[in-house]
One Martini backbone bead per residue (centre of mass of N, CA, C, O) as a GRO file, in nm:
protein
   71
    1UNK     BB    1   2.189  -3.722  11.597
    2UNK     BB    2   1.955  -3.936  11.535
    3UNK     BB    3   1.640  -3.985  11.430
    4UNK     BB    4   1.598  -4.252  11.642
    5UNK     BB    5   1.833  -4.124  11.832
    6UNK     BB    6   2.075  -4.152  12.067
    7UNK     BB    7   2.418  -4.148  12.080
    8UNK     BB    8   2.621  -4.228  12.333
    9UNK     BB    9   2.894  -4.127  12.227
   10UNK     BB   10   2.792  -3.834  12.185
   11UNK     BB   11   2.732  -3.776  12.476
   12UNK     BB   12   3.025  -3.823  12.579
   13UNK     BB   13   3.157  -3.612  12.401
   14UNK     BB   14   3.002  -3.371  12.523
   15UNK     BB   15   3.097  -3.409  12.816
   16UNK     BB   16   3.397  -3.374  12.756
   17UNK     BB   17   3.377  -3.088  12.638
   18UNK     BB   18   3.246  -2.959  12.885
   19UNK     BB   19   3.475  -3.014  13.084
   20UNK     BB   20   3.689  -2.851  12.931
   21UNK     BB   21   3.536  -2.575  12.916
   22UNK     BB   22   3.400  -2.543  13.224
   23UNK     BB   23   3.639  -2.711  13.399
   24UNK     BB   24   3.927  -2.701  13.261
   25UNK     BB   25   4.013  -3.012  13.318
   26UNK     BB   26   4.001  -3.044  13.651
   27UNK     BB   27   3.757  -3.231  13.596
   28UNK     BB   28   3.542  -3.509  13.613
   29UNK     BB   29   3.323  -3.730  13.468
   30UNK     BB   30   3.098  -3.928  13.649
   31UNK     BB   31   2.990  -4.268  13.575
   32UNK     BB   32   2.741  -4.460  13.716
   33UNK     BB   33   2.698  -4.822  13.691
   34UNK     BB   34   2.422  -5.016  13.746
   35UNK     BB   35   2.379  -5.292  13.605
   36UNK     BB   36   2.517  -5.378  13.316
   37UNK     BB   37   2.292  -5.556  13.188
   38UNK     BB   38   2.120  -5.314  13.103
   39UNK     BB   39   2.307  -5.205  12.885
   40UNK     BB   40   2.282  -5.462  12.700
   41UNK     BB   41   1.957  -5.385  12.648
   42UNK     BB   42   2.002  -5.158  12.488
   43UNK     BB   43   1.890  -4.955  12.224
   44UNK     BB   44   2.036  -4.869  11.893
   45UNK     BB   45   1.793  -4.883  11.729
   46UNK     BB   46   1.842  -5.198  11.577
   47UNK     BB   47   2.074  -5.216  11.776
   48UNK     BB   48   2.277  -5.318  12.011
   49UNK     BB   49   2.448  -5.222  12.276
   50UNK     BB   50   2.799  -5.220  12.327
   51UNK     BB   51   2.941  -5.167  12.624
   52UNK     BB   52   3.240  -5.237  12.576
   53UNK     BB   53   3.284  -5.050  12.333
   54UNK     BB   54   3.200  -4.790  12.471
   55UNK     BB   55   3.413  -4.796  12.697
   56UNK     BB   56   3.658  -4.812  12.509
   57UNK     BB   57   3.612  -4.547  12.368
   58UNK     BB   58   3.625  -4.365  12.618
   59UNK     BB   59   3.906  -4.452  12.718
   60UNK     BB   60   4.062  -4.382  12.436
   61UNK     BB   61   3.916  -4.066  12.379
   62UNK     BB   62   3.839  -3.966  12.678
   63UNK     BB   63   3.966  -3.758  12.939
   64UNK     BB   64   3.682  -3.674  13.132
   65UNK     BB   65   3.587  -3.978  13.158
   66UNK     BB   66   3.431  -4.180  13.416
   67UNK     BB   67   3.388  -4.509  13.548
   68UNK     BB   68   3.143  -4.686  13.750
   69UNK     BB   69   3.107  -5.025  13.835
   70UNK     BB   70   2.805  -5.179  13.955
   71UNK     BB   71   2.710  -5.520  13.994
   0.00000   0.00000   0.00000
């Protein structure tokens, strides 16, 4: 966690680890995102969050996180 706020990728890393440890990797964490344009307007410190990069990171690196994009 940075001084000025939470890094979303760190949150997703923690959720992935939690799923592995407490759910024994048998279940996935599902994150439903409605209105993706809202994600594009989130601020991560001084920079805007790039939701496509964040989703690509999660897809490529985290085994137990799944996204549902709505709207």
